[in-house]
N, C-alpha and C positions, 0 to 999 in steps of 0.2 A: 490497399494497404501496402506500405513499404516493407520489404524484407530486409534482414540485417545486411545483406550484400549491397543494398541500395543506400543505406544510411549508416552514418557513423556517429559516435558520441565521444565526448572528451571526458577524461577522468584524470584525477591526480592520485598517484600512489604517494602517500606520506609515510616516510620511514620514521617511526617513533622510537625514542630511547637512544641514549648515547653510551650506555654502559654494558650492552649485551656482549661486547667483545672482551670484557674483563675476564681474565682467567684462561684465555686461549693462548696456546703456545705461539711463538713467532711463525712457525710453519703453518699453523691453522689460520692465523691472521692473513698471511700471504695468500693462502689458498682461497679464503672467502673473498678477499679483495679482488683477486684475479677472476674468480667465478662471477662476482658482481659486475665487474667491468665487461666481461664477455656477454653476460645476460643483457646489459644495457646496450652494447654495440649491436647485438643480434636484433633486439627490438627496434633499434633505430634503422637498421638495414631492412627490416621487414615493413617499415613505415608505420609501425604501431606506437613508437615512442618519439615524440616531437622534441624532446629534450629533458633535461633534469640536471640538478646540481646538489652537491652537499651544502649544508648550511654550517656556519660557524657555531661553535658550541655556546657562545655567549652573545648577548645583544642587549637591547634596552626594551623596556615595556613602557609605553606611553599611555596614560589614562587620566581620568578626571576632566572636568570642564576646561576647555581650551588647552588640553594636554598639559596641565600644570604639573602633573606627577610623572617623573621619569625615574624609573628604577632599574637596577640591574636585573637581568634575566633574559631569556629562560636560563636556568642553571644547568650546567653540564651534567650534573649527576641525576637529573630528572628522568624518570621512566617515560614521562609524557612529552618531553622535549622533542621537537621535530628535527631530525638530523639531516634530512634531505628529501628530495621528491623526484618523481618521474611524471612527465605530462604525456598521457596516453591519448591516442586517437584510434578508437576500436569500435567494433560493431555494437557492443552493448555492455551492460554491467557484468554479465556472466563472463565475458571475455576478459574484462578488467580484473575480475576476481581470479580467474585462472592464471593470468600473468602474475598477480600478486603472490599466488601460491608457489611460484617458481623462485621467489626471492631467496638467494643463498644464505642470508642471515637468519631466516626463520629457524633453521636447525639449531641455532645458538641462542635463541630467545628474542630476536628482533621482532618487532610488530609492524605490520603494514596496514595502514588505513586506506580504504578505497573510497574516494569522494567524487561524485559527479561535478563537472564544471557547469555551472548554471548559465543560461542565456541572459537572465536578468537577475539582479540582486533581489532577494525576497522582500527587503524593506522597500525598495523602489517599486516593486510590484504592488505591495499594499498601498503605497502612496498614490499610485496611478488608479487604484480602485475606489478611492474616496470620491464622493460626489462633490460638486462645487459648493453645495449647501453645508456639507460637513466641514469643508475647508474654511468657509466664512465663519462658522461657529467657533472653530478652533482659534481663529485670529481675533476674535472679539474680546 
């Protein structure tokens, strides 16, 4: 059995919400940004964070058959909008959670989602599990 020192796992920290900083003073905003950047740089120096980026507040959502529907979104005022991410390479989920708990924005209402990076897409995995007979029946 491998120990955590022999294996590593990849996780994304998704920073949710774009409005948690509303109501902060300019000094508070400067401090949280400086703390956030120091946290990011420390994690990179430790080899635990492979990268990360903020995301623009607005984009487009493509949906429907053949992507026929293109709508504005996510909206900047959404608590669920993803504002950015860190890509972690750590021992396990517990370490990823401990890193998420260090997020400087948590004190002000930011939310950090911890998600494992999968080796295989779950839909691809299900497709690979179908027997040839099931596939033939689906194409009939």
